[in-house]
N, C-alpha and C positions, 0 to 999 in steps of 0.2 A: 395465553401468558398470565400466570398468577403473580400476585404479590408477596407470596410468602412460598419458599421451597421446603418441603418437608426434612430435607437433609441439611440440617444448620448446626451451627456450634463450632467450636475450634479443635475439636476431636480429629485426629488423624489429618490436619492440615500439612500439606507439602508445599513450601514455597517453590514458585516458578521464576525462572529468569525471563524478564521481560525485555522491553527496548530500552530500559534505563530512564524512561519518562515516566511511565506509569509505576507506582510503587505498590508494595503489599499485595501482589498477585498470588493466589493460593490454589493447589488442587484439593478437592474433597471428594474423594470418590470418583465418580464420573462427571464430576462438575468443576467448573472454575470460578472462583471469587474473585471479584475486582470492585475496587473503590467505585461507587456511583458517582456520576457527574451531571451537570445540568443536560447533557445531551443524550444521556444514557437510555432513557425511554424512547427517543426518536430513533436511536440504533437499533433497540428491540424491536421497534415497529417495522423497520427495514428489514432485519434479519428474518421476522416472522413471515414478511411478504416473500422474500427469496425462497424459504422452503415451502411455502405454498404454491410458488411459481416453479417449483421443481429443482431449484438450485440447493442441493444438500452440502455442498461443500464449502460449509461455513458452520459456526456455532449456531445451537438452538438456544434462543431466549428462554430463560426459565424463571424469569422474575426476579425476587429479592429476597435476601435470607433476614434472619431476625437481628443481624447487625446492620441492615441496610446496604449491604453488598449486592450488585448485581450477580447474578447466577447464570451461567451459560454452559452449554454441554462442553465437555472436553473432547478435543478434536485430536485423535491419535495420529501419530506420525513422527517425522523427524523434521526438526528447525533447524537450518544452516545457520552458523554465525560467520561474522566477519572477521577475518578475510574468508571469503569464499573457498571452500575446498575444492580440489581439482574436478571431483564428478560434477560438480555443477555448471562448469563450463561447457559441457557438450551441448551439440545443437538440439539434441530431443528436448533437453530442459526448457529451453527457449520456446520451442514449438508448444509444448504442452502448456507452458505457462500463457501462451497466447490464446490457446483453446480455452483454458480455465477463465480468462478474462471476457472472453466472448460469451461464456456460458453465464457469466455473472451479469454482464451488460443487457443480455437478451431477457434474463429473469426480472432484471429492475426495470426494464423499458415500460413506460406507461405508468408506473407507480406512483401515486400522488401522496407525498408526505404529509403528516398531520399538520392542521393549521397552525398549531403552536409548537412546530417543529424547532428544535434547537441543534445547533451542529457545533462539533468540535474544531479546534484549530490550535496552530501555533501563537504562543503568548505575543501580544503586540503585533500580530501578523497584518501585513498589506495586503488587501485582496484586489482582485481585478477581474474584468469580465473574462469568462472562457473564452479560448480560441474556437471561433466558428468552424464546424466541420461539416454543416449541412444536415446534421442530425439533430433532434431536440435533446434538451437537457437530460441526463440521467443520472441517478445517485451512484457514484462510483466508488471504490474503496479509498484512493488516492494515496496509499502508502504501502506500496509493494516491496518495501525493504525485506532483506533476508529473513529477519525475524518474524515476519508476518505470511510467510509461505511455508506450509507445511508439505513435506515431501513423503513419498511413499513409493517402496521399490525403486528409487533413485530419482523419482519424477514429482513436479509439483502435482499435489492432489487437492489441496483445500487452502482455504485464506482465513486467517485469524485477525484479532486487533482492528476492528472498524471505527476506530476514534476519530479517524479524519475523514470519514465517509460524509459526503455531501453532494447536491446536484452540481453537475459539470458536464462537460462534453465527454464524449467518448475519447476524441484525440487527446485531450489533456490527460485522462486517465491512462491511455497507452503510452504517453511520453514518460508518465511518472514510472510505469513499469520497465520500460527500455532504458531509463536512466540507471536503474539499479542492476538490470540483467543484460543489457547488450555488452557492457555498459556505456553509457555516454560520459565517460570520464577519462581524464588525462591517463595515459598508461602508467604515470607515476603512482595514481591513486588506485589502481586496480590491484585485485589479487593477483598472484603471480600466474595462475593459469590462464588469466584472462588478458594478460598484457598484450601477447601477441596476435591476438584473434583481428579477423577481419570484420570490423564493426559494421561497414555498410552492407556486408553480405548477411551478417546477423540481423539487422533491421530489417531487411527485405524478407528474410526468412519468417520473420515474427510477424510481419505484415501481411504475408501470404497465408499463413497458419490463422490469423485472426480474421482475415477477409475484409482488410480496409479497403474502402471506396477510394477511387480516384482523387476526391478532394481531400480526404484524409491523409493519403499520401503526399499530395502536394503542400499541406499545411503543416506536415508532422515537425520539420525541422524548426521552422519558426515557433511553434507551440513548444516545443522543448527547450529552445532558446529562452523563451520568456519564462518558461517553469524554472529553468535553472537560474536566472536571475531573480525570480521571486523568492526561491529558497534562499538565496545569498542575503537578500534584503531582510527576509523575515528571521532567518537565524540570527543575524547581527542584532535586529530589534529585541529578538527574545533573550539572547545573551545579556543584554543589558539590564533585564528584569527579572530573569529566572536562573537560579543557581544550576541546575540540571542543564540548561541550554547553554550556560557560560562554560560549563565544563565541556561539552560537545565542540562549543566553538574554539576553544583553547586548545582540544587535543586535535585539531586539524581540520574541521569544518572551515575555519577562516582562509585557510590555503586551498582547501581541495574544491571549493565552489568557484573561485575566480579561474583556477585553472580549467576547471570543466567548461565554463564560459568561454575561454579563449580557445581550448581544443575545439568546442562546437563550431565557432565561427570559423577554423581553419578547416575542419572536416565535414562541415555540414553540406557543401556542394556535391562532395562524393557520395555522402548518404542520399540525398536527394535524387541524384543521378541514377544510383541503383535502384531507388523505388519505381 
């Protein structure tokens, strides 16, 4: 990884639609330029390790340009937007996503972050210890929202936007993926094609495709419940200090997360039984 990239400047910059949190993301040729943050060098070290370990389904870190922006390789494919389109609700999508996350975890397994590592997070976030699943901590993606999953030929093929990556347990990372893609949401808050789906069945499919251990299956539901509660607390705190998160809160997060918590309390036993 170098500190300068030969492809610099503003000529030919194409704005990219991001997650609404990170602004000023542009494409220049086969690269993506994003504002550098305190955690950027740590994430670049992580991405470099993943590629060295054989996980090629993520951006390649290419250093920084003459404007101080981070430079990453552009990952080709289609990124679905919410509400998720019908083709993303098929079971093959969930199965392939589980396999993608498994490859990520296996590539990250055993990596030691730099001693001066810094990690991203939600403004004002409340943190807690990860849910124990009998596995050592691994640096996971921690944000499998639709805008961060790249599709090719109708299936998940790569991951982008590693801004929330940090050491976690595999089960917490898996709960995050299931929250968005099972999904672990009240039917009122799901895309139309996801409303009538058998969620316990889908969670079990995901668990099988990933190869979840008996311990991970046992702790999945409480891990997911704790995660959704943490989402609720953290988004509420972020909305009080950040206008971007306040907009997200006001546009529906303040209602969606309590409904998800209540729905999982009701449906959690059925999900656990299917696992």
